[in-house]
Structure formats: structure tokens, C-alpha cells
N, C-alpha and C positions, 0 to 999 in steps of 0.2 A: 495060525500053527506052525507053518514052515519058517516063519520069521523068529518064532519062538526058539525052535529046534538050532537056526542057523546062530542066534544070539547065544545059545549056550555052548555049541561047538566054538565059537569065537571066544566066548570067556574062559573055557578050558583051555585053549591055545595061549591066551594070554598069561593065564595063571602059570603054564609051564614054562613059559619065556622068563616070569618072574622068578621062580625057581631056580632056573639055570643061572641068570644072572647073580643071585645070591650066592650060588656055589663058587664064583670066581674070586679068587683072592682079591682083597682090597688093601691098600696100604694100612688099615686098621689091624688087619689080620696078620700082618708080616712081622717079623723080628726086628727090633730095633737095633742098630748098628752105630758106633761112636764117630765113624768117618765115612765120607764118600770119595773116590777116585773119579775126578772129572777130566775131561779134555775140551779145549778151546781151539778155535781156529781163527786166524786173522786172515780174512778173505782178500785182503790187499796184498799182503806179503807171501800168503799161502803157507805160513808157519802155523805148527801145531804146538801145543804146551800141554803136558799132562802133568796134573797136580792133585794133592790130596787136601781136603779140608776137613777139620773135625766140625762136630755139630756146634753150632753157635759161631764160629769163626768166619771171618771175613777177608776176602783175598781181592787184590786188584788185578785184573786182565784188561791190558788196553785201557780203554776209558770206562771200563765196566767195573763195579764193585759187586763181588757176588758172596752172599752169605747163606751158608748152609743150615738150615731150620731142623730137618730131620733126615735119617737115611735108613731105609728098611729093605729087607730082602726076605724071599719066601724060605719057609722051614727046608731043611735039608730032603725032606720027602716029597717037596712039590717041584714044579717045572722052575728051573733058576729064573730069578727076577729080581733085579734090584730097582728101588725107586728113592728118588731124592727130591724133598720139598727145598726149592731154591727160591730167593729173592735176589733179582738182579737189578741194578739201578745203573744208568747211565751218567757220568759225570763229566761235564765239558767246563773247560776254565771260563769264568765270567758268566755262566749261566746256571739256572736252577737244575737241582738233580731231577731227573725224569724215570720213571720206573720203566724198565724194558721187558721185565718177566717177573712172576710170581706165581708158583705152582708146582705140582709133581711132575718130574720127567722119569721116564722109565728107560732103564738101559737096553731092553729087548726092543723097544718101539721109540726110536727117539722122534719120529715125526709124529707120534701121538700127541705129544704135548711138547711143542718146540718152540725155542725162543726165535722170534722174527725180529732179526737186525740187519742192516745192510753191511755192515763190516765184520761182525763177530757173530761165530757159533759156538755154542757151549753144550756139551751133552754129558749124561751120566755114563761111566764106564761099570762101576761096581761100588758096593759097600763094603767096609770092613773096619781095619784098625788104623789109627792116625799113623 
């Protein structure tokens, strides 16, 4: 009997977690924007570069080829957040291309979904116009 009550309480708690998780904005619930403002860091020279990419555009940063697939931000009534879906490929002369990153990056939490690379860092600053 106690096990059934404990299971019922646990099931109610898990159901509450599911509702709370569903309330958080996900990229599909955000507004599409035509471009993203990104920043890159060359860890060897300590130089940063800020650049804007339109959705579908590809830009070279060092040995990286960065393609923006989507950029979305929260509606104005929500907490500010920008998220960009990036595909990053490393191109080394004489070698085959190697995927360095593919996924969503979030402006407010760059470490949440960061690109792991020994020489370069790339992160999202905002979404907007090209």
C-alpha cells in the first residue's frame, strides 16, 4: 500500500516536470530571423572577428567553413534569447573535410552547446537582419 502511494507521488512529480519542461521555449516556438551575428576567436593570435551571416550563407573563418542554417529568437514578450543552427566544417589543405560542429548555439548560454576546437571558438551574439 505504501509503495503504491509512493509511486503515485513520484508519478505526479514527474508529470509536473514534464509540464515545466514543455513551457520552456524551444527553437521551434521562436521567431525566424534572416541572419545571425556571430563572433569568432582565434586562440593562437587572440584575435576576435565579428561577422553577420544570412541564413544559407557560408563564410570562412580561419580553416573553418561556417554555414548558418537557421536563426531564431524569442518573441518580444519573452526573455531575450537568440539561437542559431550552425554547421561548421574544418578544411585543411590536402586533407578531407572534417565536421567540427552541427547544432543549435544559444546566445545567452554559449557553453550549453559549444563547438569544441583547439584553435577556434565561434559563438552566437544575436539574430536580426543581414
